[in-house]
N, C-alpha and C positions, 0 to 999 in steps of 0.2 A: 590499450588503456587498462591499467591494473587497479582494481578496486582494493581499498583497505578493508572494506566489509561489504558483504551482500546481505541486505536486510529484508529480503522478501523471497523465501523459499518454502516449498511444500513437501509434505511427507504423506504416507498412507493414513495418518490420523485425519486427513481430509481427502485431498484429491491428488496427492503425489505418488510417484511410483517407488521411490527409494527411501530407505530408512533414514532416521536422524544421523546415525553414524556414517552412512554412505555419503550423505550430503556434506558432512563435516570433513570427512576424509578427502573429498574432492576439493573443498575449500583449502585444505592444507597443501594439497598438490599444486594448487594455483598460486600459493603464496598469500592468500587472504589472512588477515589477522583476526577478523570477526565474521560471524555468520549468524543470522537469525532464522529460526524455525517459526514460520508465521502461517499456520494453517487457517483454513476458512472459518469464519465466525459461526456462532451457534445457530443463527437464524437461517443459514443456508440449508434449504430443504434437502438437497441431494448430497452435499459434501461437507456440511458443517462438522467441526470437531465437537466431541462430546465433553461436557464438563467433567464427567466421571473419569475421563482418560487423561486429564491434565497432569495428575501426579505421576503417571507412568511416563508421559512425554518429558516431564521435567527431569526425571531420573535418567532417561536416555540422553538428554542434553548434557547433564553433568558428567556422565560417563564418557561421552564423546569428547568433551572438553579436556578431561584428564588424559584420554588416550591420544588425542591428536594435537594438543597444545594450541588449539584455536579457541578463542572466546566464543561461547555459544549463548545467544540470547533466546529466551522463549517469548515469542510474541504472538499476535493474532492479527489476521487480516479481517478486521471486523466489517460488518455490513451497515450501510446507512439504510435504515428501515422505512423511511418516509421523508416527505419534504419538510417535516418539522425538525429533522436532523437527529432523531433518536437513533442510536446504534445498538448492536447486540453485545457490546462490551459494557457492562454495568459497573458501578463502583464496587460492588461486592466481588467482582472478578479481578479487580486491579492487583490484589496481593499475589495472584498466580502468574503475573506476566511482567516482563522487562520492557516490552515494546508494544506500541499501539499504532498499527497501520489501519487504514480504513478506506473503503471505496464502495462503489456500486456493483452489485452482481444480480444476475437473474436468479429466479427460483428461490427467493427469500420470503420469509414471513414478515409482512409489513406490520407496523405499529404506528397509529391505529390501523385496524384492518381495512378501513375505508380508503386508505392511501394506496392500497393494492391496485386500484383501478387507475388513479391519476398519476401513479408513480411507476410501479413495476410493469403493469400491462401497457401503459402508455409508451414507455421506453422500448419495450420489446416489440410492440406492433409498429412503432415508427421506424424501427430498424428493419424488420422482416417484411413488412407489407407496404408501409407508406413511403419508405426510402427517404425519410427526412422528418425532422422534428419541427413542430410548430413553435412559434415564438412563446406561446403560453407554456409549453412544456419546457423549453429552455429556461424560462424564468423560474419555473417550479424546481427544476434540477439545480439551478444556481442557488436558490434558497436552501435546498437540502444540504448542499455542500457547505454553505456559509454557516448555517445553523449548527451543523455537526462540528465544525471547527470551533465555533464560539462556546459550545456547551460541553465539549469533550476534550481532554488533553491529548489530542491526536498528534502522533509524531510525523506521520507521512500519509498524504493522500495518494492512494495507488491508482495507476492508470487513469488519471483525471480526464473526464469527458468521454471515456470509452463506453459505448452503449448507454451513455447517460449524458447527452450533449448539454453543455452549460456555457455560460459566459465566463470563460476561463480567466479573463483579466480581472473580473470582480472577485472570483474565487481566490486568485493568487494574491490580490491585495489583502484579503482577509487572512490568508495563510501567513503572509508576511507579518501582519500585525500580531498574530498569536504565536508565531514561532513554529508553524507546521511546515514541513518540507513538501515540495512538489516532486513526485517521483517521475523520473525518466525511465519508463518501463521498457526492457529489452525483449519482451515477449510479444507485446501488443503495440501497434502503431496507434497512438491515441491523441497526440497533439500535432497539428500541422506545423510546418515551418513558420508560417505567419503567426500562429497563436503562440508558439514558443518564444519567438523574438519579441512579440508584444509584451509578454510577461517579463522578459529580461529588460526591455527598454522602459517600461512604465511602472514597474514595481521593484521592490528590493527582495522579493522572494528568493529563497535558496533551494537548491536541488540536491537529490541523491539519485544515483543510477542503481537500479535493482534488476536482477535477472528474472524475477517471478518464476523461478525454476520449479517445474513439476517433475523433473528427473535429475539425477545427479550430474549428467553430462552437460546440463545447462547452468549449473551453479557458476556464478561469476561471469556469465556471458554478457557482453556489452555490444554485440555486433549491430543490432538495429539502431541503438542510440548513437554509436560511433558514425554510422552511415549518415544519420540525420545531422549530427553536429559538424561533420565534414563539409556540409553544404552551407553552413552558416558561420557568421562571425560571433560565435558563442563564447562568452567569457568563462573559461574553464575554472577560474577561481570561485565561481558561484556554485560549484559542485563540491559538496563537503565529504565525499567518501572516495576521493582519488588523491594521488600525489602525496600519500602519507597522512592526509587529513581524516579526522573522525568527526562524525556529526555530533551536534549538541542536541540531544533529544529532550523534548518537552515533557514526556510522560515520566521519565525518571526524576526530573526536577519536581514535578507536581507531587509525586509520591513522597518526597522528602518532607512535605508540609501537610501531609494528611493526618 
């Protein structure tokens, strides 16, 4: 399965091993036409990109695009900071970016701080110690995703329900309504076969496949996703970055009217 674009890759600006140029060079070798550099959001305590480094990263993206002839988008994998749906991509940041990915991660600074206990710690402990989320936590996580979609021009939800279990059907309905893509992440197994087909059968949500590459050798990788789709009667026409198709991203359209 050949991607037209890989819209979720990382560099040393956050948690990746290889430079912008190395990721883009790999994209060229694979025949990709676009790639996005989407380092972790500012609120990530361990690996968040620094705002003061954005100018340097942009220059690297522009130079790599000239060198390798692959379109390079500068994006962010923003963090949902609490169940009110606040993210660490603010309107003041929009001018610096071409793409707005967003998801749940551990070790983030929550806003408000009180959500740290019912959101960050609750999800971490349910995975590490309790081995399962309560219905109350699932409802809270679902609200976080939905509120984030409603109040932010998010292009793609990354690894939906990974370490943050939610009612994926309700999230996908909202994503469909607002034009946010559901990512099929080829690094993390995050949606069960049943969940994925529920989304397909009961919503009009659309999808993109991303590598979530943290090293250049994984740019463009689709193995995990292909293995899952091979088990299912999945309509490939619902995936907007394969077979020569390009996604229609919400964030770029939003910025035109700012």
